[in-house]
GUTORTI-18474 format. One line per 10 residues: number of its first residue (from 1); for each residue x, y, z of C-alpha. Coordinates in Angstrom, 1 decimal. Layout:
REM GUTORTI-18474
NUM	X/Y/Z; ... .
//
This chain:
REM GUTORTI-18474
1	97.7/39.9/-40.7; 99.2/41.0/-37.3; 101.5/43.4/-36.1; 103.1/42.9/-32.6; 104.6/46.1/-31.5; 106.4/47.7/-28.6; 107.8/44.2/-27.5; 111.0/42.9/-26.3; 112.0/40.8/-29.3; 114.5/37.7/-28.7 .
11	116.3/37.7/-32.0; 119.3/35.4/-33.2; 121.5/38.6/-33.1; 120.4/39.8/-29.8; 117.4/41.3/-27.9; 115.6/44.1/-29.7; 113.7/46.8/-27.3; 110.5/48.5/-28.8; 110.3/45.6/-31.1; 108.0/45.1/-34.1 .
21	106.9/41.9/-35.7; 104.5/41.5/-38.7; 102.6/38.2/-39.4; 100.9/37.4/-42.7; 99.3/33.9/-42.7; 101.7/31.4/-41.5; 104.8/33.6/-41.7; 106.9/36.2/-40.3; 107.1/39.0/-42.7; 108.6/41.8/-41.0 .
31	110.9/42.5/-37.8; 112.3/45.8/-36.6; 112.1/48.3/-33.8; 110.1/51.5/-33.5; 107.1/52.5/-35.6; 106.9/51.4/-39.0; 105.6/53.0/-42.2; 102.0/54.0/-43.1; 98.5/52.7/-41.9; 97.0/49.5/-43.3 .
41	93.3/48.7/-42.4; 93.7/44.9/-42.7; 96.2/44.6/-39.7; 95.2/43.6/-36.3; 97.7/45.5/-33.8; 98.7/43.8/-30.6; 100.5/46.3/-28.2; 103.1/44.2/-26.3; 104.7/47.0/-24.2; 106.3/45.4/-21.0 .
51	106.4/41.7/-22.7; 109.0/39.5/-24.1; 108.6/37.6/-27.3; 110.7/34.5/-27.9; 110.4/31.7/-30.8; 108.2/28.9/-30.1; 109.9/26.3/-28.1; 111.0/23.0/-29.7; 111.0/19.9/-27.6; 112.9/16.9/-29.0 .
61	112.2/14.5/-25.9; 109.0/14.4/-24.4; 106.8/11.4/-23.5; 103.5/13.0/-22.2; 101.7/15.6/-20.3; 98.1/16.8/-19.3; 97.6/13.2/-18.0; 98.2/11.7/-21.3; 101.1/9.8/-22.9; 102.4/9.3/-26.3 .
71	101.6/5.7/-27.7; 99.0/4.1/-29.8; 96.2/6.0/-28.5; 96.0/9.2/-30.7; 93.6/10.8/-28.6; 95.9/10.8/-25.9; 98.8/12.1/-28.2; 96.7/15.1/-29.2; 96.2/15.9/-25.7; 99.9/15.8/-25.1 .
81	100.4/18.1/-27.8; 97.7/20.5/-26.7; 99.0/20.6/-23.1; 102.5/21.5/-24.0; 101.4/24.2/-26.7; 99.9/26.0/-23.9; 103.2/26.1/-22.2; 104.9/27.7/-25.3; 106.1/24.3/-27.3; 104.9/24.9/-30.9 .
91	107.1/22.2/-32.4; 107.6/18.6/-30.5; 108.2/15.0/-31.4; 106.7/12.0/-29.6; 109.1/10.0/-27.3; 108.0/6.5/-26.6; 109.5/4.3/-23.7; 110.6/0.8/-23.6; 107.7/-1.6/-24.1; 107.0/-5.0/-25.8 .
101	107.9/-5.1/-29.4; 104.6/-5.6/-31.0; 103.2/-2.8/-28.6; 106.1/-0.4/-29.7; 105.4/-1.2/-33.5; 101.6/-0.4/-33.1; 102.5/2.9/-31.3; 105.1/3.8/-34.1; 102.7/3.3/-36.8; 99.8/5.0/-35.0 .
111	102.1/8.1/-34.3; 103.2/8.2/-37.8; 100.0/9.4/-38.9; 100.1/12.3/-36.7; 103.6/13.3/-38.2; 102.0/13.1/-41.6; 99.2/15.3/-40.6; 101.9/17.8/-39.2; 100.8/17.6/-35.6; 104.2/16.1/-34.6 .
121	107.7/16.8/-36.2; 108.6/13.3/-35.6; 108.9/10.1/-33.3; 111.8/9.5/-30.8; 112.3/6.0/-29.6; 114.0/6.0/-26.2; 114.5/2.2/-25.8; 114.5/-0.8/-25.9; 118.2/-0.7/-27.2; 119.7/0.7/-24.0 .
131	121.8/-0.7/-21.2; 120.3/-2.7/-18.3; 122.9/-1.1/-16.0; 121.6/2.6/-16.8; 118.2/1.8/-17.7; 116.4/4.3/-15.3; 112.6/4.2/-15.7; 112.6/1.5/-18.4; 111.6/-2.1/-17.8; 114.8/-4.2/-17.8 .
141	113.0/-7.5/-18.9; 112.1/-5.6/-22.2; 115.4/-4.3/-23.0; 117.3/-5.9/-26.0; 120.3/-5.4/-28.3; 119.9/-3.3/-31.5; 119.4/-6.0/-33.9; 119.5/-4.9/-37.6; 116.3/-6.7/-38.5; 114.4/-5.3/-35.3 .
151	115.8/-1.7/-36.1; 114.6/-2.0/-39.6; 111.3/-3.2/-38.7; 110.6/-0.3/-36.4; 111.8/2.2/-39.0; 109.5/0.6/-41.6; 106.5/0.8/-39.3; 107.2/4.5/-38.8; 106.9/5.3/-42.6; 109.9/7.8/-42.3 .
161	108.4/9.4/-39.1; 111.1/8.0/-37.0; 113.5/11.0/-36.5; 115.7/9.9/-33.5; 116.6/6.6/-31.7; 118.5/6.6/-28.2; 120.6/3.7/-27.7; 123.6/2.4/-25.7; 125.9/1.9/-28.3; 128.3/-0.4/-26.4 .
171	125.8/-3.1/-26.8; 126.5/-5.8/-29.3; 125.7/-4.4/-32.8; 125.3/-0.7/-31.3; 127.8/0.8/-33.8; 126.4/-1.0/-36.7; 122.9/0.3/-35.6; 124.3/3.8/-35.5; 125.1/3.5/-39.2; 121.9/2.0/-39.9 .
181	120.1/4.9/-38.5; 122.2/7.6/-40.1; 122.0/5.9/-43.4; 118.3/6.1/-43.2; 118.3/9.6/-42.1; 117.4/9.0/-38.4; 119.2/10.8/-35.7; 121.2/8.4/-33.5; 121.4/9.5/-29.8; 123.6/8.2/-27.1 .
191	121.8/7.6/-23.7; 121.0/5.0/-21.0; 124.7/4.0/-21.6; 127.5/2.6/-19.6; 130.1/3.2/-22.2; 133.4/4.3/-21.7; 135.1/7.4/-22.9; 136.6/5.6/-25.6; 133.4/3.6/-26.6; 131.6/6.9/-26.7 .
201	134.1/8.3/-29.0; 133.7/5.4/-31.4; 129.9/6.2/-31.5; 130.3/9.7/-32.1; 132.8/8.9/-34.9; 130.1/6.4/-36.2; 127.6/9.1/-36.3; 125.9/9.8/-32.9; 125.0/13.5/-32.9; 122.7/13.8/-29.7 .
211	123.6/13.1/-25.9; 120.2/11.8/-24.5; 119.6/13.9/-21.1; 123.3/14.4/-20.6; 124.4/13.3/-17.1; 121.2/11.3/-16.4; 121.3/7.5/-17.0; 124.6/7.2/-18.1; 128.3/6.4/-16.5; 129.4/9.5/-14.4 .
221	132.3/12.0/-14.9; 135.4/10.7/-13.2; 138.8/12.1/-13.5; 140.5/8.9/-14.5; 137.6/7.4/-16.4; 135.8/10.4/-17.9; 133.2/8.4/-19.8; 130.4/9.4/-22.2; 129.9/12.8/-20.7; 133.3/14.1/-21.4 .
231	133.3/12.7/-24.9; 130.0/14.3/-25.8; 130.7/17.7/-24.1; 133.9/18.1/-26.1; 132.6/17.0/-29.4; 131.5/19.8/-31.6; 129.2/17.7/-33.6; 127.2/16.5/-30.5; 123.9/18.5/-29.2; 123.4/17.6/-25.5 .
241	120.1/17.5/-23.9; 119.5/19.0/-20.5; 116.3/18.5/-18.1; 116.5/21.8/-16.3; 113.8/21.3/-13.7; 115.9/21.5/-10.4; 115.5/17.8/-9.8; 117.6/15.9/-12.5; 120.4/18.0/-12.4; 122.4/20.4/-9.8 .
251	122.3/23.9/-11.1; 126.1/23.6/-11.2; 125.7/20.6/-13.8; 123.6/22.7/-16.2; 125.8/25.7/-16.0; 128.9/23.3/-16.7; 127.1/22.1/-19.8; 126.5/25.5/-21.2; 129.9/26.5/-20.4; 131.6/23.4/-21.8 .
261	129.4/22.9/-24.8; 128.3/26.5/-25.4; 124.6/27.6/-25.7; 124.7/26.6/-29.4; 125.0/22.8/-28.6; 122.7/22.8/-25.4; 119.1/21.4/-26.2; 116.7/22.1/-23.4; 114.0/19.3/-23.0; 111.2/18.5/-20.7 .
271	111.5/14.6/-20.7; 107.9/15.0/-19.4; 105.6/12.1/-18.5; 101.8/12.3/-18.2; 102.1/13.7/-15.0; 103.3/17.1/-16.3; 100.3/19.6/-15.4; 98.5/16.7/-13.8; 99.2/16.8/-10.2; 100.7/14.5/-7.8 .
281	99.6/10.9/-7.6; 99.8/7.6/-9.1; 100.6/7.0/-12.7; 102.2/4.8/-15.2; 105.2/5.2/-17.7; 105.2/2.4/-20.2; 104.5/-0.6/-18.3; 105.8/0.9/-14.9; 104.1/2.2/-12.0; 105.3/6.0/-11.1 .
291	104.6/8.0/-8.0; 104.6/11.7/-8.4; 105.1/13.6/-5.0; 105.8/17.4/-4.8; 106.0/17.5/-8.7; 108.9/14.9/-8.6; 108.1/11.6/-10.8; 109.8/8.3/-9.3; 109.3/4.7/-10.1; 107.1/3.3/-7.3 .
301	109.1/0.3/-6.6; 112.7/1.5/-6.3; 112.5/5.5/-6.4; 114.4/5.9/-9.6; 113.7/9.3/-11.1; 111.0/8.6/-13.9; 110.9/11.3/-16.5; 109.6/14.7/-15.3; 106.6/17.0/-14.9; 108.6/19.8/-16.5 .
311	107.2/22.2/-19.3; 109.5/24.0/-21.8; 108.6/27.5/-20.3; 109.6/26.5/-16.9; 112.9/25.0/-18.3; 113.6/28.3/-20.1; 112.6/30.5/-17.2; 114.9/28.4/-14.9; 117.6/28.6/-17.3; 117.4/32.6/-17.4 .
321	116.5/33.3/-13.8; 118.4/30.5/-11.9; 121.3/29.7/-14.1; 121.9/33.2/-15.4; 121.8/32.2/-18.9; 121.1/35.5/-21.1; 117.6/35.6/-22.8; 119.0/35.1/-26.4; 121.1/32.0/-25.5; 118.2/30.4/-23.7 .
331	116.0/31.0/-26.7; 118.7/29.2/-28.7; 118.6/26.3/-26.2; 115.1/26.0/-26.0; 114.1/26.6/-29.9; 117.2/27.2/-32.3; 119.3/24.1/-31.4; 116.5/21.5/-31.1; 115.0/22.8/-34.4; 118.6/22.5/-36.0 .
341	118.8/18.8/-34.6; 115.6/18.0/-36.2; 116.7/19.6/-39.4; 114.0/21.9/-39.5; 115.6/25.1/-38.5; 115.0/26.7/-42.0; 111.1/26.8/-40.8; 111.2/27.2/-37.0; 113.4/27.8/-34.0; 114.1/31.5/-34.4 .
351	112.3/34.8/-35.0; 113.3/35.7/-38.6; 111.4/36.8/-41.7; 110.4/33.9/-43.9; 110.2/31.6/-40.9; 106.8/30.3/-39.5; 105.1/32.6/-37.2; 105.8/30.3/-33.9; 106.2/32.4/-31.1; 105.7/32.9/-27.2 .
361	104.7/36.0/-25.4; 106.0/36.1/-21.9; 105.6/38.7/-19.0; 108.4/40.1/-17.1; 108.6/37.1/-15.1; 108.8/34.9/-18.0; 105.5/33.4/-17.6; 103.7/32.4/-20.6; 100.8/35.0/-21.6; 100.2/34.1/-25.4 .
371	101.2/31.5/-27.8; 101.0/31.7/-31.6; 101.6/28.7/-33.8; 101.7/29.2/-37.6; 100.2/32.7/-37.4; 97.4/31.6/-35.1; 96.8/32.4/-31.5; 96.5/29.3/-29.3; 95.9/31.1/-26.1; 94.5/34.5/-25.2 .
381	96.9/37.5/-25.9; 97.8/40.1/-23.3; 95.9/42.8/-24.8; 92.7/42.9/-27.1; 93.3/42.8/-30.9; 92.2/45.7/-32.7; 91.9/46.7/-36.2; 94.1/49.9/-36.2; 96.7/51.8/-38.1; 99.9/49.8/-38.0 .
391	102.2/52.6/-37.0 .
//
């Protein structure tokens, strides 16, 4: 049992100063402010005076990190999860990139085991059902239309672990694929799309509920042809992903999304590739070569942005310190909304009694100093654990 006290707690209802949070096993059992009742000899007390505690981050779009990528190599997949946990991401799904279909099937089947083990919250297929005109860092030679049989094969190989598929719904069979996905309990996300406003509205009506990295790799916003951006920002049923690294998006675009969609529909993501945390140099994203310079990942052959080197703590920190998003709203975008998208907000995504003890301890500059997952510290804590009176 742990008692975290004198912390600044970021709760769903707002920020509580001099906050108190108790953990028993994997679960949060108490929240409050000030001193609690009497002593308890079994409680380990952590004094968090001067620190901020937020819910563990939930990343619904991440390809790699720490020099490793999500694919059929499970050791690499574990390294990705471990790296991002160190930056506060206590829940993540494995995003794949476009690759040859047999290779993608092998990756999906392999990763499904880590979902069953609880290491991952699911698998996200980004490609191959995307637009050649907006393919970004995906190999155009491997793109294909979302044929019912192919979609079905991938879902079957995932044994229920595929949680989200990004597709360009204007492709032949796109709307049918949206319905096929949603009928199987899979999130349909619109992205890497050249769709018109009208086509995007059709996709939303068919069941699309996520905008894959809004603004990036999609037809732009124009005053006479508003395209998919306007359609997804205005729809109350669509959560919009944002890569808030200062490179993918201008700060004004980030702030526009928060204003237009509201913080409850914004989901901060990393879209990180293997180079996150591994430094500049030459890397691969699926079958494509990537050059990372000054922390920015671009395709080696044409300079297109190729994922990111972002971590969720940096995205959260930038939202608060650069974009001026209040702490409690940034926490919703980094944890609560993505947990809701995945349908696991009853377990994670906010600091509430009865939810899993997944949390991040931040210093005054919002840098990570401690991470707890399922009631276990994954990193050092900012002050020594001591057995003491819980008061």
